[in-house]
N, C-alpha and C positions, 0 to 999 in steps of 0.2 A: 504493500500500500504506500509506504513512504517513498519507495523508489519512483513512483509515478510523478513525484514532485521534482525529481532531480535528473532523470534520464529516460531513455525511451524503452526500457524494459517494462514488461507487464507482469502483473501478478497472476498466479494460477488460480486464485480464488474466484468463485463465480461473481460476475458483475451484478451489482444492484444499483442501477444508474440513478433512479429517482429517490428523492428524500421521502416523498409520500406516494404519488403515482403520477403518470404522465400528464393527465389533464390539470391536476392541482399545481404541479411544478411549473408547467408551461404557462399557466394563467397567472400564478402568484410570483414565482421565483424568477421566471425568464422574461417577464414583461408583457404577457398577453393582455392582462387587465389594463396596463398603461396604454397599449396601442388602442384598446377600445375607448378609453377616456379621451385620447388624442383625436380619434375619429369623431366622437360626439362633439368635442370642443370645436373642431373645424366646421361642423354643421351648424352650430348655434352662435358662434362668435363673430364679431365684426372683423373684416379683413385687416383694418388698421388699429385694432384695439391694443392698447399698451398697458393700461392700468388694470389692477384686479377688478373683476366685474362687479363685485358687491359695492365698490366705492365709485362706480361710474353712474352718473345720472342717465346715461344713454343705454344702459344695459337692458336687453330684451328679456321677456319672461323666461325664455329658454336658457339664456345666459345665467340669470339669477338662480334658476332651478339647479343647473349644473354646479354653480359655485357654492350654493348651500349644501349640495351633496358632498362636494370636496371638503367643505369646511366641517361638515359632520364627521367625515372620515378622518379628518385631522385629530378629532378628539377620541375617536374609536380606535385609530391605528397609529397615525404619525406621532402624536404626542406620547401615547403609552410606550412606544418602542424606546423612547429616551429613558424611561424609567426602568426598562429591562436591564440596562447596563448597571443601574444603581443596585438592583436586586442581585446581580452577578457579583458585585463587590461586597455588599453588606449582608448577603444571604446566609453566611455562616462565618464562624470564627476563623476557619481555615482559609476561606476566600479573602476575608478582610486582611489577614496576616500576609497572604500572598500578594495582594494588590494594595498595600498600604499607601503607595503614592497616589493611587486613584481615590482612596478613601479619606485621605487627609490633605494632601497637597493640592489636588485638583479643586476641591471645594473652597480652599483658601484663595486660590488664584481667581476663581469665579467671583468670590466675595469682593476681592480687590477691584476687579473690573466693574462690578456693580457699584461700589462706592465711588469709583472714578467717574462713572457715567452720571451718577446722581449729582455729583459736585460740578461736573463739566459736561452738560448734555451735548455739546458739539462733538464729543467723541462717538456718539451713537451712530451717525452715518458711516464712520470709519469701521466701527464694529460690524456694520451691515455688509460693507464691501468684503471684509476679511471672512465673515461667516458664510456668505454666499459662495465664495471661491472654495473655502474649506469644505463646505457641504458637498460641492461637486466632486472634489477630490475624495471625500469620504465614501460617497455612494459608488463612484467608479471603482475605487479600490475594493469595495465590498463585492462588486460584480466580478472583478478579477479573481479575488479569493474564492468566490463561489464557483467560477469557471474551473479553477484548479481542483476544487473538490469534486466537481462533476467528472473531470478527466480521471481523477483517482478512482472514483466509484465505478466508472465504466472501463477501468483497466486500459485507458488510452494514455500510454506513456508519452511524456514530453521531454525532449532533449533540452539541455541547458540553453541552447540557442533558441529553440522554439519558445521556451518559457520566457527568455529575455525579450524576444520580439513581441510577445503578447503584452509584457509589462510596458515596453516602450510605446506600443499602440495606445495603451491606457493613458500614459503620461502626455501623449500628443493631444488626446481628447481633453484632458484636464487643462492643458495650456490654452487650447482654443477656447474653452469655456471661460477661463480666467480673463482672456482678452475681451470676450463679450461683456463681462461684468465691468471692465475698466474703460472700454473704448466708446468713443462717439461713432455712430449715433445710436448704438444698440440700446443703451440703458439710460438715455437722457430723461425718460419718463418712468423708469422703474421705481417701485416703492416696496418697502416692507412695512406693513401696518402703518402706512402714512409717512414713513421716513424715506425721503428720496435718496436713491443711490446715484449721485451725479457722476458723469464721466470724468476721467482724469485727463487734463488738458494735453499732456505730452503724448498720449496715445492717439495718433491721428487716424483719419479715415484710410489713408494709404497704408499705414502700418496694419490696420485692421484687415484690409483686403489681402495684403501680402501674407499675413499670418494664416489667413484662411486657406490660401493656395498652398502654402508650405505644409500645413497640417493635413490637408486632403491628400497631397502628394505622398507624404510619408506614410500615412495610414493605408493608402491604396497600394503602395509598394510592399508594405509588410503583408497585407492581405493576399496579394498576388504571389509573393514568395512562399508563404505558408501553404496556400492552396495548391501551388505547383508541387511542392515537396510532398504533401500528403497524397496528392493524386498519383504522383510517380511511384510512391511506396504502396499505393492501393490501400490507403488508410482513410477511413471516414471519421471525422471528429464527431463526438457525441452531439445529438440534436440540441440538448439544452445549452451547450457551449455556443453553438452557432446562433441560437435564438438570443442568448444573453448579449453577445458582442454585436449582433445586428441591432438590438434595442439600444444599447448605450451609444452606438455610433449615430443612429438616427436621431435620438433624443438630444444628444450633446450638440449635434449640428443644428438643432432647431433654433430659430431666431428668437430673441427676447421680444421683438416687436410683435405684438398681438398674442404673445404666449406667456406673459409675465405670471399669470395665474397658474399656468401649468408648471412653470419652473418653481413656484413657491408652494404649490399644493400637490400637483400631479406627481412630480419626481419624488418628493418625500413620501408620498403614499406608496409608490413602487418600492422604494428603499425600505420603508418600514415594514411592509408586508414580507419582504425577503427576510428581514431581521427577525420579525416575530415568529416566522415559520422555523427558522434555525434555532433561535433561543428557546422557543417552546419545546422543540424536540430535544434540545440539550438538557433543559430543565427536567423533562420527563425521564430521561435516561438517568440523570443524577438522583432522582427520587425513586428509581427502581421501577418505573412504569414502563412496561415493555409491550410491544405489539404482538399480536397473535394472528394466525390466518383469519380468524373470525373478526378481530378488532384491529385493523391496521392503524398506523399512527394518526392518520388524518381523522379517524373516528375517535381515537384516544383523546385527542385534543378537546373534544366536546363532551365525552362521556365521563372522564375521570374527574372526580371532585377536586383533586389537587390542582388540575390544570384549569378548571373553571375559577378556582380561587386565585390562581396565579394571574390569569388574564383580568379578572375582575379587579384585583388589587392594582394592577397597572393602570387600568382605565380610571379608577377612582383617584389614585394618586396624581395622575396627569391632570385630571380636571381640577383638583384642588390647587395644584401648582400654577397651571396656566390661567386659571381664573382668579386665584387668590393673590398671587404675587403682584399682578398689575394693580389690584386694589391697595395693597400695602405701599407700592411705589407712588401711587396717586396721593396717598396720605402724607407723603413727605414732600409733596409739591411738584411732582413730575406731571406734565400733561398726559392725557390718555394715550395719545399716539406714541410718545416716548416710553411710557410704562409698558404698553403692549409689545412694542418692538424689542425693548430691552429684555423682557421675559423670554421671548422667542429666541433672541440671539444668545443670551447667556446660558440658557438651558441646552441649546445646541452645542455651544462651546464645551460645556461640561461633558456632554454625551460623547462628542467626537474625540476629545482628548482621552477620556476613559477607555473608549473602544480601542484606541491605538495600543493599549497595553493588555487588554483582557481577551482579545480574540486573535492571538497570533498563531498561525498554523504551525510555526516552529515548536509550539508547546505540545508535547506528546499527548497530554490529556485532552486538549482541545481538539487536536486532529483525530484522535481515536473516537471521541464522542460524536464528531460530525461525520 
């Protein structure tokens, strides 16, 4: 199993590609649901729409319905997934001891950023820029790691060169998305909860277009090289890996113009669904909850009391934080927009930094459970 992460040998163990089953994995983990949301969005949104639909007086009934649906999903899926990393750190004495940096230092850093923003609200738009870029890196990296896991589960060995090229392709997408966040004219009207993300002056339109061409060229060359090598060797990459990389390529290349709401709610929904699927499965295995032929894991997630309590606790905690913290911040004098945006930004900061330490595939326990 480990060898599939380092070379092109394959295991003799029978392959079990899917975490749950093909329909669930393709819909939830590989982007099927996100493609559906993008298709619905393209049918109901205005061609030149830039601002989140709920905040636009021009929003049509269809736009408002979709946006309320995405906003509801944020409280049911996106926000709870941030709390799953907290459970991972504080869930037991052993895990807290293992991840003391995440349990002590990360909350302190988050609190320092919070105090700084309360004292100097001009920092909040800068927090927004950094968080949006870091979020993109975070979910692309998660897709990369998930792709490696699917390769391992399918006994599809990757050589060091192939693995490095897949990694480079992800970095190219992250670079291109970062330029979108910083460059004119892509984000001149983008907002996070009313906080504008203004473009950086030194990133010109020419630089923007040049970066796009370079990124597309590098990504296309890598895709062609890998496809040629696998075709020559008569090797077919696992379907979920193809679906994953097709999704992150298409969505990362999506313009901010007219799609700000998808970037702020659609992509986090896709990322959070992936995350909750894996963390729920991981939590079930830690608690000794196993699948059987009669009750596969996708049914265990709904039937086991421990799993219902796990998910219910995540939803309740997320609602308390994402609704309660803005109220507290408004009490110390922050405007509603700043309080809402700061809650979103800092809880994301805490989650992403924590995840960088707790879900490393180099950790034998993590790799074994996944």
